[in-house]
C-alpha positions as CSV (number, residue, x, y, z in Angstrom):
1,M,-10.9,34.2,16.7
2,N,-12.3,31.8,19.2
3,P,-12.2,28.3,17.6
4,K,-15.6,27.5,19.1
5,D,-17.2,30.4,17.2
6,L,-16.3,28.9,13.8
7,R,-19.3,27.6,11.9
8,I,-18.0,24.2,10.9
9,V,-19.5,21.9,8.2
10,F,-18.4,18.3,8.7
11,M,-18.2,15.8,5.8
12,G,-17.7,12.1,6.1
13,T,-19.3,8.7,5.9
14,P,-17.7,5.7,7.7
15,E,-16.8,4.8,11.3
16,F,-13.3,6.3,10.9
17,A,-14.9,9.8,10.8
18,V,-17.2,9.4,13.8
19,P,-14.7,10.0,16.7
20,S,-13.7,13.3,15.2
21,L,-17.3,14.4,14.8
22,R,-18.0,13.4,18.4
23,A,-14.9,15.2,19.7
24,L,-16.0,18.4,17.9
25,V,-19.6,18.4,19.2
26,E,-18.8,17.2,22.7
27,G,-16.0,19.7,22.9
28,G,-18.4,22.6,22.3
29,Y,-17.4,23.4,18.7
30,N,-20.1,24.8,16.5
31,V,-20.9,22.1,13.9
32,V,-23.7,23.7,12.0
33,G,-24.2,20.8,9.5
34,V,-23.1,17.4,8.3
35,V,-22.7,16.3,4.7
36,T,-22.7,12.5,4.1
37,T,-23.8,9.9,1.6
38,P,-27.5,9.1,0.9
39,D,-29.0,6.1,2.7
40,R,-28.5,2.9,0.7
41,Q,-30.2,-0.5,0.5
42,A,-28.1,-3.2,2.1
43,G,-28.4,-6.7,3.6
44,R,-30.5,-9.6,2.6
45,G,-33.8,-7.7,3.1
46,L,-32.4,-4.7,1.1
47,K,-33.5,-2.4,3.9
48,M,-32.4,1.3,3.8
49,Q,-29.4,1.8,6.0
50,E,-27.8,5.0,7.3
51,C,-24.0,5.4,7.3
52,D,-22.1,5.7,10.6
53,V,-21.7,9.5,10.3
54,K,-25.4,10.1,9.9
55,V,-26.2,7.9,12.8
56,A,-23.7,9.7,15.0
57,A,-24.9,13.1,13.8
58,R,-28.5,12.4,14.8
59,E,-27.3,11.1,18.2
60,L,-25.4,14.3,18.7
61,G,-28.4,16.4,17.9
62,I,-27.1,18.0,14.7
63,E,-30.2,19.3,13.0
64,T,-28.9,19.9,9.4
65,I,-27.8,16.7,7.7
66,L,-27.3,16.9,3.9
67,Q,-27.1,13.8,1.8
68,P,-26.6,14.9,-1.8
69,E,-26.4,12.4,-4.7
70,K,-24.3,14.9,-6.6
71,L,-22.0,17.5,-5.0
72,R,-22.6,20.0,-7.8
73,D,-26.4,19.9,-7.4
74,E,-27.7,23.4,-7.1
75,E,-30.1,22.6,-4.3
76,F,-27.3,21.1,-2.3
77,L,-25.0,24.0,-2.9
78,A,-27.7,26.5,-1.9
79,A,-28.3,24.5,1.4
80,L,-24.6,24.4,2.1
81,A,-24.2,28.2,1.4
82,A,-27.1,28.9,3.7
83,L,-25.1,27.4,6.6
84,Q,-22.6,30.2,6.1
85,P,-19.6,27.9,6.9
86,D,-16.3,29.3,8.1
87,L,-14.5,25.9,7.9
88,G,-15.0,22.6,6.2
89,I,-13.7,19.3,7.6
90,V,-13.5,16.2,5.5
91,I,-12.8,12.6,6.7
92,A,-13.2,9.6,4.5
93,F,-15.7,11.1,2.1
94,R,-15.8,11.8,-1.6
95,M,-13.6,13.9,-3.8
96,L,-15.0,17.4,-3.5
97,P,-15.4,19.9,-6.3
98,E,-13.8,23.3,-5.8
99,V,-17.3,24.9,-5.4
100,V,-17.7,22.9,-2.2
101,W,-14.2,22.9,-0.7
102,A,-13.6,26.6,-1.4
103,M,-16.9,27.8,0.0
104,P,-15.9,28.1,3.7
105,R,-14.0,31.3,4.3
106,F,-11.1,29.5,6.0
107,G,-11.2,26.7,3.4
108,T,-11.6,22.9,4.0
109,F,-9.1,20.5,5.5
110,N,-9.0,16.7,5.3
111,L,-7.8,14.1,7.8
112,H,-5.8,11.3,6.1
113,A,-4.5,8.1,7.7
114,S,-0.9,8.3,6.6
115,L,2.2,10.5,7.0
116,L,1.7,12.5,3.8
117,P,3.1,12.7,1.2
118,Q,3.4,8.9,1.6
119,Y,0.4,6.7,0.8
120,R,-1.8,9.1,-1.0
121,G,-5.0,7.2,-2.0
122,A,-7.9,5.2,-0.6
123,A,-6.1,2.5,1.3
124,P,-3.2,4.0,3.3
125,I,-3.5,1.8,6.4
126,N,-3.6,-1.4,4.4
127,R,-0.7,-0.5,2.2
128,A,1.6,0.6,5.1
129,I,1.2,-2.8,6.8
130,I,1.5,-4.8,3.5
131,N,4.7,-3.0,2.8
132,G,6.1,-3.9,6.2
133,D,6.4,-0.4,7.5
134,T,7.0,0.1,11.2
135,E,5.6,3.6,11.5
136,T,2.6,5.5,10.1
137,G,0.4,8.3,11.4
138,V,-2.3,10.8,10.5
139,T,-2.2,14.1,8.6
140,T,-4.4,17.1,8.3
141,F,-4.1,19.1,5.1
142,L,-5.9,21.8,3.1
143,L,-7.8,20.7,0.1
144,N,-6.8,21.8,-3.3
145,H,-7.4,20.7,-6.9
146,E,-5.3,17.5,-6.5
147,I,-6.1,14.4,-4.5
148,D,-4.2,14.3,-1.1
149,K,-1.7,16.9,-2.3
150,G,-2.7,20.0,-0.3
151,A,-0.5,21.9,2.1
152,I,0.0,20.0,5.4
153,I,-1.4,21.5,8.6
154,G,-0.3,18.9,11.1
155,Q,0.8,15.3,11.6
156,V,1.0,12.8,14.4
157,R,3.2,9.7,14.2
158,E,2.2,6.2,15.4
159,P,4.2,3.0,15.5
160,I,3.0,-0.1,13.6
161,H,3.5,-3.1,16.0
162,P,4.3,-6.6,14.7
163,S,1.0,-7.7,16.1
164,D,-1.0,-5.1,14.3
165,N,-3.4,-5.8,11.6
166,V,-5.6,-3.3,9.7
167,G,-8.3,-3.5,12.4
168,T,-6.1,-2.7,15.4
169,L,-4.2,0.1,13.6
170,Y,-7.4,1.6,12.2
171,E,-8.8,1.8,15.7
172,R,-5.8,3.7,17.0
173,L,-5.4,6.1,14.0
174,M,-9.2,6.8,14.2
175,N,-8.8,8.1,17.8
176,I,-5.5,9.8,17.3
177,G,-7.0,11.6,14.3
178,S,-9.8,13.1,16.4
179,S,-7.2,14.9,18.6
180,L,-5.4,16.2,15.5
181,V,-8.6,17.5,14.0
182,L,-9.3,19.6,17.1
183,D,-5.7,20.9,17.2
184,S,-6.0,21.8,13.5
185,V,-9.3,23.7,14.1
186,N,-7.8,25.6,17.0
187,R,-4.7,26.6,15.0
188,I,-6.7,27.7,12.0
189,A,-9.0,29.9,14.1
190,E,-6.1,31.4,16.0
191,G,-4.1,32.1,12.9
192,R,-1.3,29.8,14.0
193,V,-1.1,27.6,10.8
194,E,2.0,27.7,8.7
195,A,0.9,25.0,6.2
196,V,3.7,23.1,4.5
197,E,3.5,22.4,0.8
198,Q,3.9,18.8,-0.2
199,P,6.4,17.7,-2.9
200,Q,5.1,18.2,-6.4
201,S,6.8,15.1,-7.7
202,D,5.6,11.6,-6.9
203,D,9.1,10.1,-7.3
204,N,10.1,7.8,-4.4
205,L,6.6,7.9,-2.9
206,R,4.4,4.9,-2.1
207,P,0.8,5.1,-3.4
208,A,-2.2,3.7,-1.6
209,P,-4.7,2.9,-4.4
210,K,-8.1,1.3,-3.6
211,I,-7.9,-2.5,-3.0
212,F,-10.1,-4.9,-5.0
213,K,-10.8,-8.6,-4.5
214,D,-8.1,-9.7,-7.0
215,D,-5.5,-7.6,-5.2
216,C,-6.1,-9.8,-2.1
217,L,-5.1,-13.1,-3.7
218,I,-2.1,-14.6,-1.8
219,D,1.0,-15.4,-3.9
220,W,2.5,-18.4,-2.2
221,H,5.7,-18.1,-4.3
222,K,6.6,-15.0,-2.2
223,G,8.6,-15.0,1.0
224,G,7.0,-15.8,4.3
225,V,7.5,-12.3,5.8
226,D,5.9,-10.7,2.7
227,I,2.9,-13.1,3.0
228,L,2.6,-12.5,6.7
229,N,2.5,-8.7,6.2
230,F,0.0,-9.2,3.3
231,V,-2.4,-11.1,5.5
232,R,-2.0,-8.5,8.3
233,G,-2.6,-5.7,5.9
234,L,-5.9,-7.1,4.8
235,S,-7.3,-8.4,8.1
236,P,-10.1,-8.3,9.0
237,Y,-11.3,-6.6,5.9
238,P,-11.3,-7.1,2.9
239,A,-9.2,-10.2,3.9
240,A,-6.5,-12.1,2.0
241,W,-7.7,-15.2,0.3
242,S,-6.4,-18.2,-1.6
243,R,-7.8,-20.8,-4.0
244,M,-7.9,-24.4,-2.8
245,R,-7.6,-27.7,-4.6
246,K,-8.1,-31.2,-3.3
247,G,-6.6,-34.1,-5.2
248,G,-5.9,-31.6,-8.0
249,V,-9.6,-30.6,-8.2
250,D,-11.0,-27.2,-7.5
251,A,-12.1,-27.1,-3.8
252,G,-13.3,-23.5,-3.5
253,S,-11.5,-20.8,-1.7
254,A,-10.5,-19.6,1.8
255,K,-10.2,-16.2,3.5
256,I,-7.2,-16.1,5.7
257,F,-7.2,-13.7,8.7
258,E,-4.3,-14.7,10.9
259,V,-1.0,-16.5,10.3
260,H,2.5,-17.0,11.6
261,F,5.6,-17.8,9.7
262,E,8.4,-20.3,10.2
263,P,11.4,-20.1,7.9
264,K,12.5,-23.6,7.0
265,S,13.8,-25.6,4.1
266,H,11.4,-27.8,2.1
267,D,11.2,-29.6,-1.3
268,G,10.6,-26.3,-3.1
269,E,7.0,-27.0,-3.9
270,V,4.8,-24.0,-2.8
271,G,1.2,-24.2,-1.8
272,R,1.5,-27.7,-0.3
273,V,-0.3,-28.3,2.9
274,V,1.7,-29.3,6.0
275,S,-0.6,-30.5,8.8
276,D,-1.0,-33.1,11.5
277,G,-4.8,-33.1,10.9
278,K,-5.5,-31.9,14.4
279,R,-3.6,-28.9,15.7
280,Y,-1.9,-27.1,12.9
281,L,-2.3,-26.3,9.2
282,G,0.6,-24.8,7.2
283,V,1.2,-23.9,3.6
284,T,4.6,-23.9,2.0
285,C,5.9,-20.7,0.6
286,S,9.2,-19.8,-1.1
287,D,11.3,-19.8,2.1
288,G,9.3,-21.7,4.7
289,V,5.9,-22.5,6.0
290,I,3.0,-20.1,6.6
291,Y,0.9,-21.5,9.5
292,I,-2.8,-20.5,9.3
293,D,-4.3,-19.6,12.7
294,E,-7.7,-18.2,11.7
295,V,-9.5,-18.9,8.4
296,Q,-12.9,-18.9,6.7
297,I,-13.6,-21.6,4.1
298,A,-16.1,-20.4,1.5
299,G,-19.6,-21.2,2.7
300,K,-18.5,-21.7,6.4
301,K,-18.0,-19.3,9.3
302,R,-14.7,-17.9,10.4
303,M,-12.9,-20.1,12.8
304,K,-9.6,-21.1,14.4
305,T,-7.6,-23.7,12.5
306,Q,-8.0,-26.3,15.2
307,D,-11.8,-26.0,14.9
308,L,-11.6,-26.2,11.1
309,L,-9.5,-29.4,11.3
310,L,-12.2,-31.1,13.3
311,G,-14.4,-31.2,10.2
312,L,-11.9,-31.1,7.4
313,R,-11.2,-34.6,6.2
314,G,-8.3,-35.6,4.1
315,V,-6.4,-32.4,4.8
316,E,-3.2,-33.8,3.4
317,E,-4.9,-33.9,-0.1
318,Y,-5.3,-30.1,-0.2
319,S,-3.1,-27.5,-1.7
320,F,-3.4,-23.7,-1.9
321,E,-2.8,-21.6,-5.0
């Protein structure tokens, strides 16, 4: 079958899904509808905002955009069936019920930002960097009843550079993923897929659960390399953070976006500030000093450390915990 004759329903929400949607439409593939999240109130004015996928779908001229609150809603399922989908594609969306993912005659596949079976879950890019991995990638797999455990269609590997953070790696995987999506569509249409079943056991696999604010708190008792990877794996969003004290009194908190590490001996006290008050600001950890290069003190804007020190008096009285 000609891949461009497939009636494709695309399901996604954030920016990560947009390059794949664009590649499909601009490549001449027949995207007959988009399923995404309902518009939400956001910002100080609580104005209704559209998600990235909806904005892109309208720009690309896709006429049918479905935004169900509930994926089992009868009206939504009827509208989806009316599209007569041959293939479903899911990228960064919600968990689908079987009635949705099994509806297209060729099934539904997902693009995931890891080399499955590693890093199943909501935060694969973050977790790979936090764990100090040097390689990751993207995977397409057929949906089944279990989260991120369907048979693998294809994978593309990508190195994680020492200079990478979540933002830079996200950008690369987002674009690499769009090429894999097109390749997967072509192979499905042409009957060239020999999907590989994933291991049934989770033994020896690293998970990628959703990250919450408390998960982002820096533990200064850890080694410098671990803290460095932790900051990289959370920058720029949701951002690693630390509590601050001045003279033993609570002094708020700070989000930390960029650091470098110097192993060195010290008196064993962790969280102590090391600074000349002008050019650098370091914090002692278990095996050296983490130098903070970019930071955002609560209530202030994000800035380079040198700019912060221009207005931070008595820096030697601070500690991080």
